[in-house]
N, CA, C, O and the ligand as a Tripos MOL2 file, in Angstrom:
@<TRIPOS>MOLECULE
protein
  249   247    63     0     0
PROTEIN
NO_CHARGES

@<TRIPOS>ATOM
      1 N          59.5370  102.0320  101.6290 N.3       1 MET1
      2 CA         60.0610  101.3310  102.8030 C.3       1 MET1
      3 C          61.5710  101.5100  102.8780 C.2       1 MET1
      4 O          62.3030  101.2730  101.9170 O.2       1 MET1
      5 N          62.0050  101.9360  104.0530 N.am      2 GLU2
      6 CA         63.4310  102.1510  104.2150 C.3       2 GLU2
      7 C          64.1620  100.8330  104.4250 C.2       2 GLU2
      8 O          63.7000   99.9570  105.1560 O.2       2 GLU2
      9 N          65.2990  100.7130  103.7770 N.am      3 GLN3
     10 CA         66.0980   99.5070  103.9050 C.3       3 GLN3
     11 C          67.3970   99.8520  104.6010 C.2       3 GLN3
     12 O          68.2230  100.5900  104.0650 O.2       3 GLN3
     13 N          67.5710   99.3210  105.7870 N.am      4 GLU4
     14 CA         68.8420   99.5510  106.4720 C.3       4 GLU4
     15 C          69.9040   98.6640  105.8630 C.2       4 GLU4
     16 O          69.6790   97.4820  105.6030 O.2       4 GLU4
     17 N          71.0700   99.2560  105.6390 N.am      5 MET5
     18 CA         72.1770   98.4900  105.1010 C.3       5 MET5
     19 C          73.3310   98.5360  106.0920 C.2       5 MET5
     20 O          73.5160   99.5090  106.8230 O.2       5 MET5
     21 N          74.0920   97.4600  106.0920 N.am      6 LYS6
     22 CA         75.2720   97.3940  106.9300 C.3       6 LYS6
     23 C          76.4920   97.2630  106.0370 C.2       6 LYS6
     24 O          76.4400   96.6600  104.9640 O.2       6 LYS6
     25 N          77.5930   97.8430  106.5050 N.am      7 GLN7
     26 CA         78.7960   97.8210  105.6790 C.3       7 GLN7
     27 C          80.0170   97.4770  106.5200 C.2       7 GLN7
     28 O          80.1370   97.8620  107.6830 O.2       7 GLN7
     29 N          80.9160   96.7360  105.8830 N.am      8 PHE8
     30 CA         82.1830   96.3800  106.5270 C.3       8 PHE8
     31 C          83.3130   96.6570  105.5540 C.2       8 PHE8
     32 O          83.2450   96.2760  104.3860 O.2       8 PHE8
     33 N          84.3480   97.3190  106.0340 N.am      9 ALA9
     34 CA         85.5380   97.5650  105.2240 C.3       9 ALA9
     35 C          86.6430   96.6400  105.7060 C.2       9 ALA9
     36 O          87.0850   96.7270  106.8510 O.2       9 ALA9
     37 N          87.0810   95.7600  104.8290 N.am     10 CYS10
     38 CA         88.0990   94.7750  105.2050 C.3      10 CYS10
     39 C          89.3740   95.4590  105.6930 C.2      10 CYS10
     40 O          90.0690   94.9390  106.5660 O.2      10 CYS10
     41 N          89.6760   96.6210  105.1270 N.am     11 GLY11
     42 CA         90.8810   97.3440  105.5190 C.3      11 GLY11
     43 C          90.9200   97.7300  106.9870 C.2      11 GLY11
     44 O          91.9850   98.0430  107.5190 O.2      11 GLY11
     45 N          89.7590   97.7110  107.6520 N.am     12 ASP12
     46 CA         89.7420   98.0010  109.0880 C.3      12 ASP12
     47 C          90.3890   96.8730  109.8820 C.2      12 ASP12
     48 O          90.8790   97.0800  110.9920 O.2      12 ASP12
     49 N          90.3850   95.6720  109.2950 N.am     13 VAL13
     50 CA         90.9660   94.5160  109.9790 C.3      13 VAL13
     51 C          92.2760   94.1080  109.3140 C.2      13 VAL13
     52 O          93.2350   93.7330  109.9900 O.2      13 VAL13
     53 N          92.3080   94.1820  107.9960 N.am     14 VAL14
     54 CA         93.5060   93.8280  107.2270 C.3      14 VAL14
     55 C          94.0220   95.0910  106.5410 C.2      14 VAL14
     56 O          93.5120   95.4810  105.4900 O.2      14 VAL14
     57 N          95.0340   95.7320  107.1340 N.am     15 PRO15
     58 CA         95.5520   96.9780  106.5580 C.3      15 PRO15
     59 C          95.9500   96.8030  105.0940 C.2      15 PRO15
     60 O          96.6260   95.8410  104.7280 O.2      15 PRO15
     61 N          95.5120   97.7590  104.2640 N.am     16 GLY16
     62 CA         95.8810   97.7220  102.8530 C.3      16 GLY16
     63 C          94.8520   97.0780  101.9600 C.2      16 GLY16
     64 O          94.9200   97.2260  100.7400 O.2      16 GLY16
     65 N          93.8830   96.3520  102.5420 N.am     17 CYS17
     66 CA         92.8430   95.7360  101.7230 C.3      17 CYS17
     67 C          91.7380   96.7590  101.4970 C.2      17 CYS17
     68 O          91.2690   97.4010  102.4360 O.2      17 CYS17
     69 N          91.3260   96.9030  100.2340 N.am     18 ASP18
     70 CA         90.3090   97.9220   99.9400 C.3      18 ASP18
     71 C          88.9380   97.3130   99.6540 C.2      18 ASP18
     72 O          88.0580   97.9880   99.1200 O.2      18 ASP18
     73 N          88.7540   96.0480  100.0050 N.am     19 ALA19
     74 CA         87.4540   95.4140   99.7870 C.3      19 ALA19
     75 C          86.4380   95.9260  100.8070 C.2      19 ALA19
     76 O          86.7420   96.0660  101.9920 O.2      19 ALA19
     77 N          85.2310   96.2020  100.3250 N.am     20 THR20
     78 CA         84.1440   96.5670  101.2420 C.3      20 THR20
     79 C          82.9290   95.7110  100.9140 C.2      20 THR20
     80 O          82.7370   95.2970   99.7710 O.2      20 THR20
     81 N          82.1220   95.4540  101.9180 N.am     21 PHE21
     82 CA         80.9510   94.6020  101.7620 C.3      21 PHE21
     83 C          79.7390   95.3210  102.3220 C.2      21 PHE21
     84 O          79.7640   95.8130  103.4510 O.2      21 PHE21
     85 N          78.6830   95.3800  101.5350 N.am     22 THR22
     86 CA         77.4670   96.0440  101.9690 C.3      22 THR22
     87 C          76.3050   95.0770  101.8150 C.2      22 THR22
     88 O          76.0330   94.5940  100.7160 O.2      22 THR22
     89 N          75.6190   94.7940  102.9210 N.am     23 CYS23
     90 CA         74.5270   93.8290  102.9210 C.3      23 CYS23
     91 C          73.4220   94.3020  103.8600 C.2      23 CYS23
     92 O          73.5750   95.2600  104.6170 O.2      23 CYS23
     93 N          72.3050   93.5890  103.7770 N.am     24 GLU24
     94 CA         71.1860   93.9400  104.6590 C.3      24 GLU24
     95 C          71.3740   93.3740  106.0600 C.2      24 GLU24
     96 O          70.8770   93.9400  107.0340 O.2      24 GLU24
     97 N          72.0880   92.2630  106.1610 N.am     25 THR25
     98 CA         72.2430   91.6440  107.4710 C.3      25 THR25
     99 C          73.7040   91.3470  107.7820 C.2      25 THR25
    100 O          74.5410   91.1820  106.8940 O.2      25 THR25
    101 N          73.9710   91.2880  109.0870 N.am     26 GLU26
    102 CA         75.3130   90.9740  109.5430 C.3      26 GLU26
    103 C          75.7350   89.5840  109.0700 C.2      26 GLU26
    104 O          76.8930   89.3700  108.7100 O.2      26 GLU26
    105 N          74.7930   88.6450  109.0720 N.am     27 ASP27
    106 CA         75.1250   87.2880  108.6510 C.3      27 ASP27
    107 C          75.6050   87.2510  107.2060 C.2      27 ASP27
    108 O          76.5460   86.5290  106.8750 O.2      27 ASP27
    109 N          74.9490   88.0400  106.3390 N.am     28 GLU28
    110 CA         75.3670   88.0770  104.9370 C.3      28 GLU28
    111 C          76.7870   88.6180  104.8130 C.2      28 GLU28
    112 O          77.6020   88.1000  104.0500 O.2      28 GLU28
    113 N          77.0650   89.6740  105.5810 N.am     29 ILE29
    114 CA         78.4090   90.2520  105.5360 C.3      29 ILE29
    115 C          79.4320   89.2430  106.0130 C.2      29 ILE29
    116 O          80.4820   89.0800  105.3910 O.2      29 ILE29
    117 N          79.1370   88.5650  107.1110 N.am     30 LEU30
    118 CA         80.0840   87.5740  107.6400 C.3      30 LEU30
    119 C          80.3480   86.4710  106.6260 C.2      30 LEU30
    120 O          81.4710   85.9780  106.5130 O.2      30 LEU30
    121 N          79.3020   86.0850  105.8840 N.am     31 GLY31
    122 CA         79.4820   85.0600  104.8640 C.3      31 GLY31
    123 C          80.4060   85.5280  103.7540 C.2      31 GLY31
    124 O          81.2970   84.7960  103.3250 O.2      31 GLY31
    125 N          80.1880   86.7560  103.2890 N.am     32 LEU32
    126 CA         81.0110   87.2990  102.2100 C.3      32 LEU32
    127 C          82.4400   87.5220  102.6670 C.2      32 LEU32
    128 O          83.3910   87.2260  101.9450 O.2      32 LEU32
    129 N          82.5790   88.0530  103.8840 N.am     33 VAL33
    130 CA         83.9150   88.3170  104.4150 C.3      33 VAL33
    131 C          84.6760   87.0070  104.6030 C.2      33 VAL33
    132 O          85.8790   86.9370  104.3510 O.2      33 VAL33
    133 N          83.9630   85.9690  105.0490 N.am     34 GLY34
    134 CA         84.6100   84.6750  105.2260 C.3      34 GLY34
    135 C          85.1530   84.1600  103.9140 C.2      34 GLY34
    136 O          86.2920   83.6970  103.8510 O.2      34 GLY34
    137 N          84.3500   84.2340  102.8600 N.am     35 ALA35
    138 CA         84.7810   83.7740  101.5470 C.3      35 ALA35
    139 C          85.9450   84.6170  101.0310 C.2      35 ALA35
    140 O          86.8890   84.0970  100.4380 O.2      35 ALA35
    141 N          85.8610   85.9260  101.2650 N.am     36 HIS36
    142 CA         86.9220   86.8450  100.8370 C.3      36 HIS36
    143 C          88.2190   86.5510  101.5860 C.2      36 HIS36
    144 O          89.2960   86.5510  100.9910 O.2      36 HIS36
    145 N          88.1160   86.3020  102.8780 N.am     37 ALA37
    146 CA         89.3060   86.0370  103.6880 C.3      37 ALA37
    147 C          90.0120   84.7800  103.2020 C.2      37 ALA37
    148 O          91.2400   84.7320  103.1440 O.2      37 ALA37
    149 N          89.2280   83.7610  102.8520 N.am     38 VAL38
    150 CA         89.8050   82.5140  102.3570 C.3      38 VAL38
    151 C          90.4380   82.7240  100.9790 C.2      38 VAL38
    152 O          91.5580   82.2810  100.7250 O.2      38 VAL38
    153 N          89.7010   83.4110  100.0870 N.am     39 ALA39
    154 CA         90.1520   83.5590   98.7050 C.3      39 ALA39
    155 C          91.3100   84.5360   98.5600 C.2      39 ALA39
    156 O          92.2380   84.2980   97.7860 O.2      39 ALA39
    157 N          91.2520   85.6430   99.3100 N.am     40 ASP40
    158 CA         92.2100   86.7220   99.0720 C.3      40 ASP40
    159 C          93.2660   86.8790  100.1550 C.2      40 ASP40
    160 O          94.2910   87.5220   99.9310 O.2      40 ASP40
    161 N          93.0270   86.2970  101.3290 N.am     41 HIS41
    162 CA         93.9890   86.4840  102.4110 C.3      41 HIS41
    163 C          94.5790   85.1660  102.8890 C.2      41 HIS41
    164 O          95.3630   85.1420  103.8380 O.2      41 HIS41
    165 N          94.2090   84.0760  102.2390 N.am     42 GLY42
    166 CA         94.8040   82.7950  102.5950 C.3      42 GLY42
    167 C          94.4280   82.2850  103.9690 C.2      42 GLY42
    168 O          95.1030   81.4200  104.5260 O.2      42 GLY42
    169 N          93.3370   82.8290  104.5190 N.am     43 ILE43
    170 CA         92.8920   82.3740  105.8360 C.3      43 ILE43
    171 C          92.0790   81.0920  105.6460 C.2      43 ILE43
    172 O          91.1090   81.0640  104.8890 O.2      43 ILE43
    173 N          92.4860   80.0450  106.3380 N.am     44 THR44
    174 CA         91.8150   78.7560  106.1380 C.3      44 THR44
    175 C          90.7600   78.4880  107.1950 C.2      44 THR44
    176 O          89.8750   77.6550  106.9980 O.2      44 THR44
    177 N          90.8500   79.1890  108.3150 N.am     45 GLU45
    178 CA         89.8800   78.9690  109.3800 C.3      45 GLU45
    179 C          89.3540   80.3090  109.8820 C.2      45 GLU45
    180 O          90.1220   81.1890  110.2700 O.2      45 GLU45
    181 N          88.0410   80.4450  109.8670 N.am     46 ILE46
    182 CA         87.4370   81.6850  110.3510 C.3      46 ILE46
    183 C          87.2600   81.5410  111.8590 C.2      46 ILE46
    184 O          86.3190   80.9010  112.3280 O.2      46 ILE46
    185 N          88.1560   82.1310  112.5910 N.am     47 SER47
    186 CA         88.1460   81.9660  114.0440 C.3      47 SER47
    187 C          87.0980   82.8670  114.6930 C.2      47 SER47
    188 O          86.6130   83.8220  114.0860 O.2      47 SER47
    189 N          86.7620   82.5400  115.9410 N.am     48 ASP48
    190 CA         85.8370   83.3840  116.6870 C.3      48 ASP48
    191 C          86.3820   84.8030  116.8180 C.2      48 ASP48
    192 O          85.6390   85.7830  116.7760 O.2      48 ASP48
    193 N          87.7150   84.8830  116.9800 N.am     49 GLU49
    194 CA         88.3210   86.2050  117.1130 C.3      49 GLU49
    195 C          88.1150   87.0300  115.8520 C.2      49 GLU49
    196 O          87.8530   88.2310  115.9170 O.2      49 GLU49
    197 N          88.2370   86.3660  114.6960 N.am     50 LEU50
    198 CA         88.0570   87.0820  113.4330 C.3      50 LEU50
    199 C          86.6070   87.5300  113.2860 C.2      50 LEU50
    200 O          86.3390   88.6620  112.8840 O.2      50 LEU50
    201 N          85.6850   86.6490  113.6110 N.am     51 VAL51
    202 CA         84.2660   87.0120  113.5230 C.3      51 VAL51
    203 C          83.9720   88.1990  114.4450 C.2      51 VAL51
    204 O          83.2720   89.1370  114.0640 O.2      51 VAL51
    205 N          84.5150   88.1420  115.6550 N.am     52 THR52
    206 CA         84.2920   89.2200  116.6080 C.3      52 THR52
    207 C          84.8750   90.5320  116.0940 C.2      52 THR52
    208 O          84.2600   91.5900  116.2290 O.2      52 THR52
    209 N          86.0700   90.4550  115.5030 N.am     53 ALA53
    210 CA         86.7210   91.6530  114.9810 C.3      53 ALA53
    211 C          85.9020   92.2600  113.8500 C.2      53 ALA53
    212 O          85.7810   93.4810  113.7480 O.2      53 ALA53
    213 N          85.3390   91.4010  113.0000 N.am     54 VAL54
    214 CA         84.5210   91.8890  111.8930 C.3      54 VAL54
    215 C          83.2270   92.5030  112.4310 C.2      54 VAL54
    216 O          82.8350   93.6010  112.0370 O.2      54 VAL54
    217 N          82.5730   91.7750  113.3400 N.am     55 GLN55
    218 CA         81.3080   92.2730  113.8910 C.3      55 GLN55
    219 C          81.4940   93.6430  114.5370 C.2      55 GLN55
    220 O          80.6260   94.5100  114.4330 O.2      55 GLN55
    221 N          82.6360   93.8320  115.2090 N.am     56 ALA56
    222 CA         82.8760   95.0740  115.9250 C.3      56 ALA56
    223 C          83.0150   96.2560  114.9750 C.2      56 ALA56
    224 O          82.8550   97.4080  115.3790 O.2      56 ALA56
    225 N          83.3190   95.9630  113.6900 N.am     57 ARG57
    226 CA         83.5980   97.0470  112.7420 C.3      57 ARG57
    227 C          82.5120   97.2240  111.6800 C.2      57 ARG57
    228 O          82.6450   98.0390  110.7670 O.2      57 ARG57
    229 N          81.4550   96.4600  111.8140 N.am     58 ILE58
    230 CA         80.3370   96.6330  110.8840 C.3      58 ILE58
    231 C          79.6000   97.9240  111.2510 C.2      58 ILE58
    232 O          79.2550   98.1450  112.4120 O.2      58 ILE58
    233 N          79.3700   98.7550  110.2660 N.am     59 VAL59
    234 CA         78.7010  100.0260  110.5190 C.3      59 VAL59
    235 C          77.3530  100.0360  109.8040 C.2      59 VAL59
    236 O          77.1710   99.3940  108.7700 O.2      59 VAL59
    237 N          76.4230  100.7740  110.3790 N.am     60 GLU60
    238 CA         75.0960  100.9130  109.7750 C.3      60 GLU60
    239 C          75.1390  102.0870  108.8070 C.2      60 GLU60
    240 O          75.6180  103.1690  109.1490 O.2      60 GLU60
    241 N          74.6430  101.8680  107.6110 N.am     61 LEU61
    242 CA         74.5320  102.9550  106.6480 C.3      61 LEU61
    243 C          73.1570  103.5740  106.8040 C.2      61 LEU61
    244 O          72.1450  102.8780  106.8820 O.2      61 LEU61
    245 N          73.1450  104.8920  106.8460 N.am     62 VAL62
    246 CA         71.8610  105.5830  107.0320 C.3      62 VAL62
    247 C          71.3140  105.9900  105.6720 C.2      62 VAL62
    248 O          70.2400  106.5860  105.5930 O.2      62 VAL62
    249 ZN         90.3550   91.8680  102.5390 Zn       63 ZN63
@<TRIPOS>BOND
     1     1     2 1
     2     2     3 1
     3     3     4 2
     4     3     5 am
     5     5     6 1
     6     6     7 1
     7     7     8 2
     8     7     9 am
     9     9    10 1
    10    10    11 1
    11    11    12 2
    12    11    13 am
    13    13    14 1
    14    14    15 1
    15    15    16 2
    16    15    17 am
    17    17    18 1
    18    18    19 1
    19    19    20 2
    20    19    21 am
    21    21    22 1
    22    22    23 1
    23    23    24 2
    24    23    25 am
    25    25    26 1
    26    26    27 1
    27    27    28 2
    28    27    29 am
    29    29    30 1
    30    30    31 1
    31    31    32 2
    32    31    33 am
    33    33    34 1
    34    34    35 1
    35    35    36 2
    36    35    37 am
    37    37    38 1
    38    38    39 1
    39    39    40 2
    40    39    41 am
    41    41    42 1
    42    42    43 1
    43    43    44 2
    44    43    45 am
    45    45    46 1
    46    46    47 1
    47    47    48 2
    48    47    49 am
    49    49    50 1
    50    50    51 1
    51    51    52 2
    52    51    53 am
    53    53    54 1
    54    54    55 1
    55    55    56 2
    56    55    57 am
    57    57    58 1
    58    58    59 1
    59    59    60 2
    60    59    61 am
    61    61    62 1
    62    62    63 1
    63    63    64 2
    64    63    65 am
    65    65    66 1
    66    66    67 1
    67    67    68 2
    68    67    69 am
    69    69    70 1
    70    70    71 1
    71    71    72 2
    72    71    73 am
    73    73    74 1
    74    74    75 1
    75    75    76 2
    76    75    77 am
    77    77    78 1
    78    78    79 1
    79    79    80 2
    80    79    81 am
    81    81    82 1
    82    82    83 1
    83    83    84 2
    84    83    85 am
    85    85    86 1
    86    86    87 1
    87    87    88 2
    88    87    89 am
    89    89    90 1
    90    90    91 1
    91    91    92 2
    92    91    93 am
    93    93    94 1
    94    94    95 1
    95    95    96 2
    96    95    97 am
    97    97    98 1
    98    98    99 1
    99    99   100 2
   100    99   101 am
   101   101   102 1
   102   102   103 1
   103   103   104 2
   104   103   105 am
   105   105   106 1
   106   106   107 1
   107   107   108 2
   108   107   109 am
   109   109   110 1
   110   110   111 1
   111   111   112 2
   112   111   113 am
   113   113   114 1
   114   114   115 1
   115   115   116 2
   116   115   117 am
   117   117   118 1
   118   118   119 1
   119   119   120 2
   120   119   121 am
   121   121   122 1
   122   122   123 1
   123   123   124 2
   124   123   125 am
   125   125   126 1
   126   126   127 1
   127   127   128 2
   128   127   129 am
   129   129   130 1
   130   130   131 1
   131   131   132 2
   132   131   133 am
   133   133   134 1
   134   134   135 1
   135   135   136 2
   136   135   137 am
   137   137   138 1
   138   138   139 1
   139   139   140 2
   140   139   141 am
   141   141   142 1
   142   142   143 1
   143   143   144 2
   144   143   145 am
   145   145   146 1
   146   146   147 1
   147   147   148 2
   148   147   149 am
   149   149   150 1
   150   150   151 1
   151   151   152 2
   152   151   153 am
   153   153   154 1
   154   154   155 1
   155   155   156 2
   156   155   157 am
   157   157   158 1
   158   158   159 1
   159   159   160 2
   160   159   161 am
   161   161   162 1
   162   162   163 1
   163   163   164 2
   164   163   165 am
   165   165   166 1
   166   166   167 1
   167   167   168 2
   168   167   169 am
   169   169   170 1
   170   170   171 1
   171   171   172 2
   172   171   173 am
   173   173   174 1
   174   174   175 1
   175   175   176 2
   176   175   177 am
   177   177   178 1
   178   178   179 1
   179   179   180 2
   180   179   181 am
   181   181   182 1
   182   182   183 1
   183   183   184 2
   184   183   185 am
   185   185   186 1
   186   186   187 1
   187   187   188 2
   188   187   189 am
   189   189   190 1
   190   190   191 1
   191   191   192 2
   192   191   193 am
   193   193   194 1
   194   194   195 1
   195   195   196 2
   196   195   197 am
   197   197   198 1
   198   198   199 1
   199   199   200 2
   200   199   201 am
   201   201   202 1
   202   202   203 1
   203   203   204 2
   204   203   205 am
   205   205   206 1
   206   206   207 1
   207   207   208 2
   208   207   209 am
   209   209   210 1
   210   210   211 1
   211   211   212 2
   212   211   213 am
   213   213   214 1
   214   214   215 1
   215   215   216 2
   216   215   217 am
   217   217   218 1
   218   218   219 1
   219   219   220 2
   220   219   221 am
   221   221   222 1
   222   222   223 1
   223   223   224 2
   224   223   225 am
   225   225   226 1
   226   226   227 1
   227   227   228 2
   228   227   229 am
   229   229   230 1
   230   230   231 1
   231   231   232 2
   232   231   233 am
   233   233   234 1
   234   234   235 1
   235   235   236 2
   236   235   237 am
   237   237   238 1
   238   238   239 1
   239   239   240 2
   240   239   241 am
   241   241   242 1
   242   242   243 1
   243   243   244 2
   244   243   245 am
   245   245   246 1
   246   246   247 1
   247   247   248 2
@<TRIPOS>SUBSTRUCTURE
     1 MET1         2 RESIDUE 1 A MET
     2 GLU2         6 RESIDUE 1 A GLU
     3 GLN3        10 RESIDUE 1 A GLN
     4 GLU4        14 RESIDUE 1 A GLU
     5 MET5        18 RESIDUE 1 A MET
     6 LYS6        22 RESIDUE 1 A LYS
     7 GLN7        26 RESIDUE 1 A GLN
     8 PHE8        30 RESIDUE 1 A PHE
     9 ALA9        34 RESIDUE 1 A ALA
    10 CYS10       38 RESIDUE 1 A CYS
    11 GLY11       42 RESIDUE 1 A GLY
    12 ASP12       46 RESIDUE 1 A ASP
    13 VAL13       50 RESIDUE 1 A VAL
    14 VAL14       54 RESIDUE 1 A VAL
    15 PRO15       58 RESIDUE 1 A PRO
    16 GLY16       62 RESIDUE 1 A GLY
    17 CYS17       66 RESIDUE 1 A CYS
    18 ASP18       70 RESIDUE 1 A ASP
    19 ALA19       74 RESIDUE 1 A ALA
    20 THR20       78 RESIDUE 1 A THR
    21 PHE21       82 RESIDUE 1 A PHE
    22 THR22       86 RESIDUE 1 A THR
    23 CYS23       90 RESIDUE 1 A CYS
    24 GLU24       94 RESIDUE 1 A GLU
    25 THR25       98 RESIDUE 1 A THR
    26 GLU26      102 RESIDUE 1 A GLU
    27 ASP27      106 RESIDUE 1 A ASP
    28 GLU28      110 RESIDUE 1 A GLU
    29 ILE29      114 RESIDUE 1 A ILE
    30 LEU30      118 RESIDUE 1 A LEU
    31 GLY31      122 RESIDUE 1 A GLY
    32 LEU32      126 RESIDUE 1 A LEU
    33 VAL33      130 RESIDUE 1 A VAL
    34 GLY34      134 RESIDUE 1 A GLY
    35 ALA35      138 RESIDUE 1 A ALA
    36 HIS36      142 RESIDUE 1 A HIS
    37 ALA37      146 RESIDUE 1 A ALA
    38 VAL38      150 RESIDUE 1 A VAL
    39 ALA39      154 RESIDUE 1 A ALA
    40 ASP40      158 RESIDUE 1 A ASP
    41 HIS41      162 RESIDUE 1 A HIS
    42 GLY42      166 RESIDUE 1 A GLY
    43 ILE43      170 RESIDUE 1 A ILE
    44 THR44      174 RESIDUE 1 A THR
    45 GLU45      178 RESIDUE 1 A GLU
    46 ILE46      182 RESIDUE 1 A ILE
    47 SER47      186 RESIDUE 1 A SER
    48 ASP48      190 RESIDUE 1 A ASP
    49 GLU49      194 RESIDUE 1 A GLU
    50 LEU50      198 RESIDUE 1 A LEU
    51 VAL51      202 RESIDUE 1 A VAL
    52 THR52      206 RESIDUE 1 A THR
    53 ALA53      210 RESIDUE 1 A ALA
    54 VAL54      214 RESIDUE 1 A VAL
    55 GLN55      218 RESIDUE 1 A GLN
    56 ALA56      222 RESIDUE 1 A ALA
    57 ARG57      226 RESIDUE 1 A ARG
    58 ILE58      230 RESIDUE 1 A ILE
    59 VAL59      234 RESIDUE 1 A VAL
    60 GLU60      238 RESIDUE 1 A GLU
    61 LEU61      242 RESIDUE 1 A LEU
    62 VAL62      246 RESIDUE 1 A VAL
    63 ZN63       249 GROUP 0 **** ****
């Protein structure tokens, strides 16, 4: 059974960050990115704009 994976590179939104996240679902990625943004980028509120920016850059791995 083929498993589609999705990937997000934080550096696409935060220049210089080399963190990448690979998950089966967009929701999982958003959860990890949210935690990463708080822990590593000092972001205290995950805004709609940030979620939209992340969603726009999530790519499907073939
Ligand atoms: Zn980052």
